[in-house]
CHARMM-style PDB file with segment names, atoms N, HN, CA, C and O in Angstrom:
ATOM      1  N   MET     1       0.957  -0.906  -0.015  1.00  0.00      PROA
ATOM      2  CA  MET     1      -0.011  -0.018  -0.064  1.00  0.00      PROA
ATOM      3  C   MET     1       0.639   1.516   0.002  1.00  0.00      PROA
ATOM      4  O   MET     1       1.469   1.636   0.903  1.00  0.00      PROA
ATOM      5  N   ASP     2       0.456   2.437  -0.619  1.00  0.00      PROA
ATOM      6  HN  ASP     2      -0.218   2.340  -1.351  1.00  0.00      PROA
ATOM      7  CA  ASP     2       1.430   3.358  -0.793  1.00  0.00      PROA
ATOM      8  C   ASP     2       0.738   4.328   0.265  1.00  0.00      PROA
ATOM      9  O   ASP     2      -0.445   4.415   0.596  1.00  0.00      PROA
ATOM     10  N   ILE     3       1.778   4.975   0.655  1.00  0.00      PROA
ATOM     11  HN  ILE     3       2.739   4.904   0.387  1.00  0.00      PROA
ATOM     12  CA  ILE     3       1.354   5.752   1.991  1.00  0.00      PROA
ATOM     13  C   ILE     3       0.648   7.033   1.595  1.00  0.00      PROA
ATOM     14  O   ILE     3       0.065   7.689   2.458  1.00  0.00      PROA
ATOM     15  N   ARG     4       0.674   7.418   0.327  1.00  0.00      PROA
ATOM     16  HN  ARG     4       1.148   6.885  -0.374  1.00  0.00      PROA
ATOM     17  CA  ARG     4      -0.131   8.294  -0.158  1.00  0.00      PROA
ATOM     18  C   ARG     4      -1.783   8.246   0.024  1.00  0.00      PROA
ATOM     19  O   ARG     4      -2.574   9.189   0.042  1.00  0.00      PROA
ATOM     20  N   THR     5      -2.002   6.985   0.138  1.00  0.00      PROA
ATOM     21  HN  THR     5      -1.360   6.219   0.124  1.00  0.00      PROA
ATOM     22  CA  THR     5      -3.371   6.611  -0.029  1.00  0.00      PROA
ATOM     23  C   THR     5      -3.811   6.997   1.370  1.00  0.00      PROA
ATOM     24  O   THR     5      -4.319   8.118   1.348  1.00  0.00      PROA
ATOM     25  N   PRO     6      -3.794   6.510   2.455  1.00  0.00      PROA
ATOM     26  CA  PRO     6      -4.255   6.637   3.890  1.00  0.00      PROA
ATOM     27  C   PRO     6      -3.916   8.431   4.019  1.00  0.00      PROA
ATOM     28  O   PRO     6      -4.897   9.053   4.428  1.00  0.00      PROA
ATOM     29  N   ILE     7      -2.714   9.262   3.731  1.00  0.00      PROA
ATOM     30  HN  ILE     7      -1.918   8.757   3.399  1.00  0.00      PROA
ATOM     31  CA  ILE     7      -2.785  10.060   4.102  1.00  0.00      PROA
ATOM     32  C   ILE     7      -3.403  11.042   3.159  1.00  0.00      PROA
ATOM     33  O   ILE     7      -3.273  12.173   3.625  1.00  0.00      PROA
ATOM     34  N   GLY     8      -3.965  11.042   2.125  1.00  0.00      PROA
ATOM     35  HN  GLY     8      -4.071  10.122   1.746  1.00  0.00      PROA
ATOM     36  CA  GLY     8      -4.800  11.562   1.254  1.00  0.00      PROA
ATOM     37  C   GLY     8      -6.310  11.381   1.661  1.00  0.00      PROA
ATOM     38  O   GLY     8      -7.099  12.307   1.470  1.00  0.00      PROA
ATOM     39  N   LEU     9      -6.587  10.562   2.048  1.00  0.00      PROA
ATOM     40  HN  LEU     9      -5.947   9.811   2.204  1.00  0.00      PROA
ATOM     41  CA  LEU     9      -7.937   9.897   2.707  1.00  0.00      PROA
ATOM     42  C   LEU     9      -8.179  10.949   3.845  1.00  0.00      PROA
ATOM     43  O   LEU     9      -9.132  11.714   3.995  1.00  0.00      PROA
ATOM     44  N   MET    10      -7.053  10.777   4.604  1.00  0.00      PROA
ATOM     45  HN  MET    10      -6.279  10.156   4.482  1.00  0.00      PROA
ATOM     46  CA  MET    10      -7.324  11.393   5.824  1.00  0.00      PROA
ATOM     47  C   MET    10      -7.492  12.823   5.893  1.00  0.00      PROA
ATOM     48  O   MET    10      -8.199  13.319   6.769  1.00  0.00      PROA
ATOM     49  N   PHE    11      -6.657  13.792   4.697  1.00  0.00      PROA
ATOM     50  HN  PHE    11      -6.082  13.388   3.986  1.00  0.00      PROA
ATOM     51  CA  PHE    11      -6.828  14.846   4.548  1.00  0.00      PROA
ATOM     52  C   PHE    11      -8.116  15.467   4.138  1.00  0.00      PROA
ATOM     53  O   PHE    11      -8.733  16.425   4.604  1.00  0.00      PROA
ATOM     54  N   LEU    12      -8.432  14.427   2.844  1.00  0.00      PROA
ATOM     55  HN  LEU    12      -7.931  13.648   2.466  1.00  0.00      PROA
ATOM     56  CA  LEU    12      -9.702  14.700   2.665  1.00  0.00      PROA
ATOM     57  C   LEU    12     -10.722  14.630   3.686  1.00  0.00      PROA
ATOM     58  O   LEU    12     -11.261  15.690   4.004  1.00  0.00      PROA
ATOM     59  N   ILE    13     -11.099  13.490   4.286  1.00  0.00      PROA
ATOM     60  HN  ILE    13     -10.661  12.629   4.027  1.00  0.00      PROA
ATOM     61  CA  ILE    13     -12.125  13.655   5.169  1.00  0.00      PROA
ATOM     62  C   ILE    13     -12.010  15.013   6.063  1.00  0.00      PROA
ATOM     63  O   ILE    13     -13.050  15.644   6.250  1.00  0.00      PROA
ATOM     64  N   ILE    14     -10.975  15.417   6.539  1.00  0.00      PROA
ATOM     65  HN  ILE    14     -10.130  14.904   6.387  1.00  0.00      PROA
ATOM     66  CA  ILE    14     -10.747  16.536   7.826  1.00  0.00      PROA
ATOM     67  C   ILE    14     -11.084  17.620   6.890  1.00  0.00      PROA
ATOM     68  O   ILE    14     -12.096  18.258   7.177  1.00  0.00      PROA
ATOM     69  N   GLY    15     -10.413  17.973   5.781  1.00  0.00      PROA
ATOM     70  HN  GLY    15      -9.591  17.455   5.547  1.00  0.00      PROA
ATOM     71  CA  GLY    15     -10.697  19.136   4.824  1.00  0.00      PROA
ATOM     72  C   GLY    15     -12.613  18.897   4.796  1.00  0.00      PROA
ATOM     73  O   GLY    15     -13.311  19.857   5.121  1.00  0.00      PROA
ATOM     74  N   ILE    16     -13.033  18.049   4.534  1.00  0.00      PROA
ATOM     75  HN  ILE    16     -12.466  17.268   4.270  1.00  0.00      PROA
ATOM     76  CA  ILE    16     -14.494  18.008   4.087  1.00  0.00      PROA
ATOM     77  C   ILE    16     -15.451  18.465   5.429  1.00  0.00      PROA
ATOM     78  O   ILE    16     -16.457  19.173   5.438  1.00  0.00      PROA
ATOM     79  N   ILE    17     -14.784  17.822   6.499  1.00  0.00      PROA
ATOM     80  HN  ILE    17     -13.966  17.246   6.492  1.00  0.00      PROA
ATOM     81  CA  ILE    17     -15.637  18.205   8.027  1.00  0.00      PROA
ATOM     82  C   ILE    17     -15.257  19.730   8.157  1.00  0.00      PROA
ATOM     83  O   ILE    17     -16.227  20.447   8.404  1.00  0.00      PROA
ATOM     84  N   LEU    18     -14.173  20.300   8.054  1.00  0.00      PROA
ATOM     85  HN  LEU    18     -13.386  19.718   7.854  1.00  0.00      PROA
ATOM     86  CA  LEU    18     -14.075  21.802   8.172  1.00  0.00      PROA
ATOM     87  C   LEU    18     -14.587  22.449   7.457  1.00  0.00      PROA
ATOM     88  O   LEU    18     -14.915  23.575   7.834  1.00  0.00      PROA
ATOM     89  N   VAL    19     -14.888  21.997   6.056  1.00  0.00      PROA
ATOM     90  HN  VAL    19     -14.621  21.083   5.750  1.00  0.00      PROA
ATOM     91  CA  VAL    19     -15.686  23.232   5.065  1.00  0.00      PROA
ATOM     92  C   VAL    19     -17.250  22.887   5.664  1.00  0.00      PROA
ATOM     93  O   VAL    19     -17.982  23.857   5.861  1.00  0.00      PROA
ATOM     94  N   PHE    20     -17.677  21.764   5.902  1.00  0.00      PROA
ATOM     95  HN  PHE    20     -17.082  20.976   5.742  1.00  0.00      PROA
ATOM     96  CA  PHE    20     -19.281  21.415   6.514  1.00  0.00      PROA
ATOM     97  C   PHE    20     -19.175  22.285   7.610  1.00  0.00      PROA
ATOM     98  O   PHE    20     -20.024  23.174   7.687  1.00  0.00      PROA
ATOM     99  N   TRP    21     -18.184  22.201   8.596  1.00  0.00      PROA
ATOM    100  HN  TRP    21     -17.494  21.479   8.533  1.00  0.00      PROA
ATOM    101  CA  TRP    21     -18.592  22.871   9.738  1.00  0.00      PROA
ATOM    102  C   TRP    21     -18.493  24.858   9.442  1.00  0.00      PROA
ATOM    103  O   TRP    21     -19.146  25.650  10.122  1.00  0.00      PROA
ATOM    104  N   GLY    22     -17.809  25.158   8.628  1.00  0.00      PROA
ATOM    105  HN  GLY    22     -17.278  24.515   8.076  1.00  0.00      PROA
ATOM    106  CA  GLY    22     -17.540  26.233   8.090  1.00  0.00      PROA
ATOM    107  C   GLY    22     -19.076  26.894   7.544  1.00  0.00      PROA
ATOM    108  O   GLY    22     -19.418  28.026   7.884  1.00  0.00      PROA
ATOM    109  N   PHE    23     -19.854  26.098   6.736  1.00  0.00      PROA
ATOM    110  HN  PHE    23     -19.577  25.178   6.460  1.00  0.00      PROA
ATOM    111  CA  PHE    23     -21.272  26.577   6.413  1.00  0.00      PROA
ATOM    112  C   PHE    23     -21.993  26.559   7.219  1.00  0.00      PROA
ATOM    113  O   PHE    23     -22.855  27.436   7.164  1.00  0.00      PROA
ATOM    114  N   ILE    24     -22.045  25.634   8.324  1.00  0.00      PROA
ATOM    115  HN  ILE    24     -21.344  24.921   8.369  1.00  0.00      PROA
ATOM    116  CA  ILE    24     -23.021  25.805   9.336  1.00  0.00      PROA
ATOM    117  C   ILE    24     -22.889  26.557  10.386  1.00  0.00      PROA
ATOM    118  O   ILE    24     -23.907  27.050  10.870  1.00  0.00      PROA
ATOM    119  N   SER    25     -21.855  26.764  10.860  1.00  0.00      PROA
ATOM    120  HN  SER    25     -21.028  26.364  10.467  1.00  0.00      PROA
ATOM    121  CA  SER    25     -21.463  27.598  12.236  1.00  0.00      PROA
ATOM    122  C   SER    25     -21.701  28.981  11.780  1.00  0.00      PROA
ATOM    123  O   SER    25     -21.407  29.417  10.667  1.00  0.00      PROA
ATOM    124  N   GLY    26     -22.322  29.701  12.849  1.00  0.00      PROA
ATOM    125  HN  GLY    26     -22.561  29.347  13.753  1.00  0.00      PROA
ATOM    126  CA  GLY    26     -22.705  31.330  12.847  1.00  0.00      PROA
ATOM    127  C   GLY    26     -21.422  32.517  12.283  1.00  0.00      PROA
ATOM    128  O   GLY    26     -20.237  32.248  12.479  1.00  0.00      PROA
ATOM    129  N   PRO    27     -21.745  33.520  11.740  1.00  0.00      PROA
ATOM    130  CA  PRO    27     -20.888  34.240  11.361  1.00  0.00      PROA
ATOM    131  C   PRO    27     -20.360  34.800  12.628  1.00  0.00      PROA
ATOM    132  O   PRO    27     -19.138  34.942  12.575  1.00  0.00      PROA
ATOM    133  N   GLU    28     -20.860  35.138  13.676  1.00  0.00      PROA
ATOM    134  HN  GLU    28     -21.852  35.022  13.719  1.00  0.00      PROA
ATOM    135  CA  GLU    28     -20.439  35.719  14.678  1.00  0.00      PROA
ATOM    136  C   GLU    28     -18.951  35.308  15.120  1.00  0.00      PROA
ATOM    137  O   GLU    28     -18.030  36.090  15.353  1.00  0.00      PROA
ATOM    138  N   ILE    29     -18.917  33.758  15.189  1.00  0.00      PROA
ATOM    139  HN  ILE    29     -19.666  33.122  14.999  1.00  0.00      PROA
ATOM    140  CA  ILE    29     -17.638  33.296  15.690  1.00  0.00      PROA
ATOM    141  C   ILE    29     -16.309  33.838  14.832  1.00  0.00      PROA
ATOM    142  O   ILE    29     -15.138  33.704  15.189  1.00  0.00      PROA
ATOM    143  N   TYR    30     -16.740  34.420  13.729  1.00  0.00      PROA
ATOM    144  HN  TYR    30     -17.691  34.528  13.440  1.00  0.00      PROA
ATOM    145  CA  TYR    30     -15.250  34.733  12.892  1.00  0.00      PROA
ATOM    146  C   TYR    30     -15.180  36.404  12.969  1.00  0.00      PROA
ATOM    147  O   TYR    30     -14.592  36.996  12.064  1.00  0.00      PROA
ATOM    148  N   SER    31     -15.772  37.131  14.034  1.00  0.00      PROA
ATOM    149  HN  SER    31     -16.250  36.651  14.769  1.00  0.00      PROA
ATOM    150  CA  SER    31     -15.349  38.605  14.127  1.00  0.00      PROA
ATOM    151  C   SER    31     -14.265  38.492  14.482  1.00  0.00      PROA
ATOM    152  O   SER    31     -13.611  39.255  13.771  1.00  0.00      PROA
ATOM    153  N   ARG    32     -13.338  37.779  15.473  1.00  0.00      PROA
ATOM    154  HN  ARG    32     -13.870  37.160  16.050  1.00  0.00      PROA
ATOM    155  CA  ARG    32     -12.117  37.891  15.789  1.00  0.00      PROA
ATOM    156  C   ARG    32     -11.026  37.664  14.656  1.00  0.00      PROA
ATOM    157  O   ARG    32      -9.880  38.060  14.871  1.00  0.00      PROA
ATOM    158  N   SER    33     -11.328  37.068  13.513  1.00  0.00      PROA
ATOM    159  HN  SER    33     -12.259  36.747  13.338  1.00  0.00      PROA
ATOM    160  CA  SER    33     -10.576  36.779  12.557  1.00  0.00      PROA
ATOM    161  C   SER    33     -11.129  37.543  11.188  1.00  0.00      PROA
ATOM    162  O   SER    33     -11.399  37.007  10.113  1.00  0.00      PROA
ATOM    163  N   LEU    34     -11.225  39.065  11.565  1.00  0.00      PROA
ATOM    164  HN  LEU    34     -11.006  39.501  12.438  1.00  0.00      PROA
ATOM    165  CA  LEU    34     -11.960  39.787  10.279  1.00  0.00      PROA
ATOM    166  C   LEU    34     -12.913  39.492   9.352  1.00  0.00      PROA
ATOM    167  O   LEU    34     -12.877  39.827   8.168  1.00  0.00      PROA
ATOM    168  N   ASN    35     -13.910  38.754   9.987  1.00  0.00      PROA
ATOM    169  HN  ASN    35     -13.938  38.482  10.949  1.00  0.00      PROA
ATOM    170  CA  ASN    35     -15.012  38.030   9.339  1.00  0.00      PROA
ATOM    171  C   ASN    35     -14.627  37.215   8.327  1.00  0.00      PROA
ATOM    172  O   ASN    35     -15.313  37.164   7.306  1.00  0.00      PROA
ATOM    173  N   VAL    36     -13.415  36.423   8.470  1.00  0.00      PROA
ATOM    174  HN  VAL    36     -12.858  36.464   9.299  1.00  0.00      PROA
ATOM    175  CA  VAL    36     -12.984  35.636   7.421  1.00  0.00      PROA
ATOM    176  C   VAL    36     -13.183  34.385   8.074  1.00  0.00      PROA
ATOM    177  O   VAL    36     -12.773  34.113   9.203  1.00  0.00      PROA
ATOM    178  N   ASN    37     -14.061  33.368   7.048  1.00  0.00      PROA
ATOM    179  HN  ASN    37     -14.394  33.588   6.131  1.00  0.00      PROA
ATOM    180  CA  ASN    37     -14.436  32.082   7.625  1.00  0.00      PROA
ATOM    181  C   ASN    37     -13.096  31.175   7.010  1.00  0.00      PROA
ATOM    182  O   ASN    37     -12.855  30.695   5.903  1.00  0.00      PROA
ATOM    183  N   VAL    38     -12.373  31.199   8.297  1.00  0.00      PROA
ATOM    184  HN  VAL    38     -12.568  31.589   9.197  1.00  0.00      PROA
ATOM    185  CA  VAL    38     -11.102  30.269   8.129  1.00  0.00      PROA
ATOM    186  C   VAL    38     -11.419  28.665   7.848  1.00  0.00      PROA
ATOM    187  O   VAL    38     -10.912  27.926   7.004  1.00  0.00      PROA
ATOM    188  N   ASN    39     -12.365  28.402   8.781  1.00  0.00      PROA
ATOM    189  HN  ASN    39     -12.776  29.002   9.467  1.00  0.00      PROA
ATOM    190  CA  ASN    39     -12.778  27.077   8.388  1.00  0.00      PROA
ATOM    191  C   ASN    39     -12.971  26.801   6.951  1.00  0.00      PROA
ATOM    192  O   ASN    39     -12.343  25.836   6.515  1.00  0.00      PROA
ATOM    193  N   ILE    40     -13.587  27.344   6.274  1.00  0.00      PROA
ATOM    194  HN  ILE    40     -14.097  28.128   6.628  1.00  0.00      PROA
ATOM    195  CA  ILE    40     -14.033  27.211   4.747  1.00  0.00      PROA
ATOM    196  C   ILE    40     -12.727  27.231   4.028  1.00  0.00      PROA
ATOM    197  O   ILE    40     -12.419  26.348   3.227  1.00  0.00      PROA
ATOM    198  N   LEU    41     -11.969  28.236   4.318  1.00  0.00      PROA
ATOM    199  HN  LEU    41     -12.220  28.952   4.969  1.00  0.00      PROA
ATOM    200  CA  LEU    41     -10.656  28.307   3.533  1.00  0.00      PROA
ATOM    201  C   LEU    41      -9.579  27.232   3.860  1.00  0.00      PROA
ATOM    202  O   LEU    41      -8.991  26.690   2.924  1.00  0.00      PROA
ATOM    203  N   TRP    42      -9.298  26.902   5.141  1.00  0.00      PROA
ATOM    204  HN  TRP    42      -9.776  27.343   5.902  1.00  0.00      PROA
ATOM    205  CA  TRP    42      -8.297  25.835   5.302  1.00  0.00      PROA
ATOM    206  C   TRP    42      -8.933  24.214   5.002  1.00  0.00      PROA
ATOM    207  O   TRP    42      -8.238  23.237   4.723  1.00  0.00      PROA
ATOM    208  N   GLY    43     -10.412  24.231   5.141  1.00  0.00      PROA
ATOM    209  HN  GLY    43     -10.976  25.024   5.367  1.00  0.00      PROA
ATOM    210  CA  GLY    43     -10.807  22.853   4.625  1.00  0.00      PROA
ATOM    211  C   GLY    43     -10.707  22.843   3.213  1.00  0.00      PROA
ATOM    212  O   GLY    43     -10.447  21.778   2.652  1.00  0.00      PROA
ATOM    213  N   LEU    44     -10.894  23.980   2.500  1.00  0.00      PROA
ATOM    214  HN  LEU    44     -11.105  24.845   2.956  1.00  0.00      PROA
ATOM    215  CA  LEU    44     -10.548  23.825   0.850  1.00  0.00      PROA
ATOM    216  C   LEU    44      -9.072  23.636   0.839  1.00  0.00      PROA
ATOM    217  O   LEU    44      -8.754  22.869  -0.071  1.00  0.00      PROA
ATOM    218  N   VAL    45      -8.195  24.010   1.439  1.00  0.00      PROA
ATOM    219  HN  VAL    45      -8.453  24.633   2.178  1.00  0.00      PROA
ATOM    220  CA  VAL    45      -6.728  23.799   1.194  1.00  0.00      PROA
ATOM    221  C   VAL    45      -6.656  22.215   1.632  1.00  0.00      PROA
ATOM    222  O   VAL    45      -6.050  21.425   0.908  1.00  0.00      PROA
ATOM    223  N   LEU    46      -7.210  21.837   2.682  1.00  0.00      PROA
ATOM    224  HN  LEU    46      -7.702  22.478   3.271  1.00  0.00      PROA
ATOM    225  CA  LEU    46      -6.852  20.296   2.994  1.00  0.00      PROA
ATOM    226  C   LEU    46      -7.677  19.324   2.294  1.00  0.00      PROA
ATOM    227  O   LEU    46      -7.449  18.128   2.478  1.00  0.00      PROA
ATOM    228  N   VAL    47      -8.693  19.726   1.442  1.00  0.00      PROA
ATOM    229  HN  VAL    47      -8.879  20.697   1.292  1.00  0.00      PROA
ATOM    230  CA  VAL    47      -9.380  18.780   0.401  1.00  0.00      PROA
ATOM    231  C   VAL    47      -8.438  18.945  -0.862  1.00  0.00      PROA
ATOM    232  O   VAL    47      -8.404  18.016  -1.669  1.00  0.00      PROA
ATOM    233  N   ALA    48      -7.585  20.207  -1.102  1.00  0.00      PROA
ATOM    234  HN  ALA    48      -7.612  20.962  -0.447  1.00  0.00      PROA
ATOM    235  CA  ALA    48      -6.942  20.030  -2.330  1.00  0.00      PROA
ATOM    236  C   ALA    48      -5.519  19.272  -2.164  1.00  0.00      PROA
ATOM    237  O   ALA    48      -5.036  18.584  -3.064  1.00  0.00      PROA
ATOM    238  N   PHE    49      -5.011  19.447  -1.116  1.00  0.00      PROA
ATOM    239  HN  PHE    49      -5.403  20.006  -0.386  1.00  0.00      PROA
ATOM    240  CA  PHE    49      -3.729  18.384  -0.667  1.00  0.00      PROA
ATOM    241  C   PHE    49      -4.300  17.100  -0.707  1.00  0.00      PROA
ATOM    242  O   PHE    49      -3.778  16.306  -1.489  1.00  0.00      PROA
ATOM    243  N   GLY    50      -5.490  16.629   0.125  1.00  0.00      PROA
ATOM    244  HN  GLY    50      -5.915  17.274   0.761  1.00  0.00      PROA
ATOM    245  CA  GLY    50      -5.683  15.215  -0.042  1.00  0.00      PROA
ATOM    246  C   GLY    50      -6.147  14.877  -1.259  1.00  0.00      PROA
ATOM    247  O   GLY    50      -6.192  13.663  -1.458  1.00  0.00      PROA
ATOM    248  N   ALA    51      -6.615  15.792  -2.404  1.00  0.00      PROA
ATOM    249  HN  ALA    51      -6.577  16.778  -2.242  1.00  0.00      PROA
ATOM    250  CA  ALA    51      -6.918  15.262  -3.479  1.00  0.00      PROA
ATOM    251  C   ALA    51      -5.751  14.873  -4.109  1.00  0.00      PROA
ATOM    252  O   ALA    51      -5.629  13.716  -4.513  1.00  0.00      PROA
ATOM    253  N   VAL    52      -4.526  16.027  -4.297  1.00  0.00      PROA
ATOM    254  HN  VAL    52      -4.625  16.967  -3.969  1.00  0.00      PROA
ATOM    255  CA  VAL    52      -3.318  15.937  -4.852  1.00  0.00      PROA
ATOM    256  C   VAL    52      -2.841  14.285  -4.193  1.00  0.00      PROA
ATOM    257  O   VAL    52      -2.670  13.325  -4.945  1.00  0.00      PROA
ATOM    258  N   MET    53      -2.721  14.226  -3.067  1.00  0.00      PROA
ATOM    259  HN  MET    53      -2.861  15.006  -2.456  1.00  0.00      PROA
ATOM    260  CA  MET    53      -2.050  13.081  -2.619  1.00  0.00      PROA
ATOM    261  C   MET    53      -2.905  11.858  -3.155  1.00  0.00      PROA
ATOM    262  O   MET    53      -2.283  11.010  -3.796  1.00  0.00      PROA
ATOM    263  N   SER    54      -4.136  11.694  -2.979  1.00  0.00      PROA
ATOM    264  HN  SER    54      -4.641  12.382  -2.458  1.00  0.00      PROA
ATOM    265  CA  SER    54      -5.007  10.578  -3.681  1.00  0.00      PROA
ATOM    266  C   SER    54      -4.769  10.293  -5.084  1.00  0.00      PROA
ATOM    267  O   SER    54      -4.752   9.144  -5.524  1.00  0.00      PROA
ATOM    268  N   GLY    55      -4.571  11.416  -5.847  1.00  0.00      PROA
ATOM    269  HN  GLY    55      -4.585  12.350  -5.490  1.00  0.00      PROA
ATOM    270  CA  GLY    55      -4.111  11.385  -7.406  1.00  0.00      PROA
ATOM    271  C   GLY    55      -2.944  10.917  -7.497  1.00  0.00      PROA
ATOM    272  O   GLY    55      -2.792   9.957  -8.253  1.00  0.00      PROA
ATOM    273  N   LEU    56      -1.684  11.494  -6.699  1.00  0.00      PROA
ATOM    274  HN  LEU    56      -1.808  12.273  -6.085  1.00  0.00      PROA
ATOM    275  CA  LEU    56      -0.617  10.534  -7.038  1.00  0.00      PROA
ATOM    276  C   LEU    56      -0.385   9.194  -6.615  1.00  0.00      PROA
ATOM    277  O   LEU    56       0.509   8.556  -7.169  1.00  0.00      PROA
ATOM    278  N   ALA    57      -1.283   8.517  -5.423  1.00  0.00      PROA
ATOM    279  HN  ALA    57      -2.010   9.035  -4.973  1.00  0.00      PROA
ATOM    280  CA  ALA    57      -1.099   7.552  -5.091  1.00  0.00      PROA
ATOM    281  C   ALA    57      -1.983   6.633  -6.187  1.00  0.00      PROA
ATOM    282  O   ALA    57      -1.589   5.514  -6.513  1.00  0.00      PROA
ATOM    283  N   TRP    58      -3.074   7.152  -6.659  1.00  0.00      PROA
ATOM    284  HN  TRP    58      -3.394   8.061  -6.395  1.00  0.00      PROA
ATOM    285  CA  TRP    58      -3.790   6.497  -7.917  1.00  0.00      PROA
ATOM    286  C   TRP    58      -2.804   6.338  -9.112  1.00  0.00      PROA
ATOM    287  O   TRP    58      -2.557   5.224  -9.576  1.00  0.00      PROA
ATOM    288  N   LYS    59      -2.330   7.313  -9.526  1.00  0.00      PROA
ATOM    289  HN  LYS    59      -2.531   8.217  -9.149  1.00  0.00      PROA
ATOM    290  CA  LYS    59      -1.322   7.359 -10.712  1.00  0.00      PROA
ATOM    291  C   LYS    59      -0.099   6.387 -10.567  1.00  0.00      PROA
ATOM    292  O   LYS    59       0.491   5.818 -11.486  1.00  0.00      PROA
ATOM    293  N   ALA    60       0.129   6.323  -9.384  1.00  0.00      PROA
ATOM    294  HN  ALA    60      -0.350   6.785  -8.638  1.00  0.00      PROA
ATOM    295  CA  ALA    60       1.247   5.213  -9.360  1.00  0.00      PROA
ATOM    296  C   ALA    60       0.873   3.913  -9.349  1.00  0.00      PROA
ATOM    297  O   ALA    60       1.543   3.027  -9.880  1.00  0.00      PROA
ATOM    298  N   ALA    61      -0.064   3.752  -8.830  1.00  0.00      PROA
ATOM    299  HN  ALA    61      -0.609   4.472  -8.400  1.00  0.00      PROA
ATOM    300  CA  ALA    61      -0.943   2.220  -8.791  1.00  0.00      PROA
ATOM    301  C   ALA    61      -1.467   2.009 -10.247  1.00  0.00      PROA
ATOM    302  O   ALA    61      -1.590   0.845 -10.627  1.00  0.00      PROA
ATOM    303  N   ARG    62      -1.724   2.829 -10.930  1.00  0.00      PROA
ATOM    304  HN  ARG    62      -1.624   3.775 -10.622  1.00  0.00      PROA
ATOM    305  CA  ARG    62      -1.921   2.503 -12.194  1.00  0.00      PROA
ATOM    306  C   ARG    62      -0.801   1.989 -13.101  1.00  0.00      PROA
ATOM    307  O   ARG    62      -0.674   1.067 -13.907  1.00  0.00      PROA
ATOM    308  N   LYS    63       0.079   3.143 -12.545  1.00  0.00      PROA
ATOM    309  HN  LYS    63      -0.024   3.892 -11.891  1.00  0.00      PROA
ATOM    310  CA  LYS    63       1.720   2.893 -13.471  1.00  0.00      PROA
ATOM    311  C   LYS    63       2.268   1.640 -13.395  1.00  0.00      PROA
ATOM    312  O   LYS    63       2.799   1.095 -14.363  1.00  0.00      PROA
ATOM    313  N   GLY    64       2.135   0.944 -11.850  1.00  0.00      PROA
ATOM    314  HN  GLY    64       1.704   1.387 -11.064  1.00  0.00      PROA
ATOM    315  CA  GLY    64       2.728  -0.127 -11.582  1.00  0.00      PROA
ATOM    316  C   GLY    64       3.901   0.137 -10.583  1.00  0.00      PROA
ATOM    317  O   GLY    64       4.589  -0.847 -10.313  1.00  0.00      PROA
ATOM    318  N   ASN    65       4.143   1.030 -10.142  1.00  0.00      PROA
ATOM    319  HN  ASN    65       3.584   1.829 -10.362  1.00  0.00      PROA
ATOM    320  CA  ASN    65       5.094   1.370  -9.387  1.00  0.00      PROA
ATOM    321  C   ASN    65       5.087   0.860  -7.687  1.00  0.00      PROA
ATOM    322  OT1 ASN    65       6.010   1.186  -6.941  1.00  0.00      PROA
TER     323      ASN     65
END
């Protein structure tokens, strides 16, 4: 098993949870962060990183390395 597979899945799951929480949480908790919803932003970053890691693992599995 390629190490990128569980790492990618872990970051995807955590990123999806953060994005979901960012959408359902109230805007008043972001007043200290200049009204920027950091949960959505960092959730998207984690989803992107998880997708890259999963894609690299999938590409390596198809290539046979």
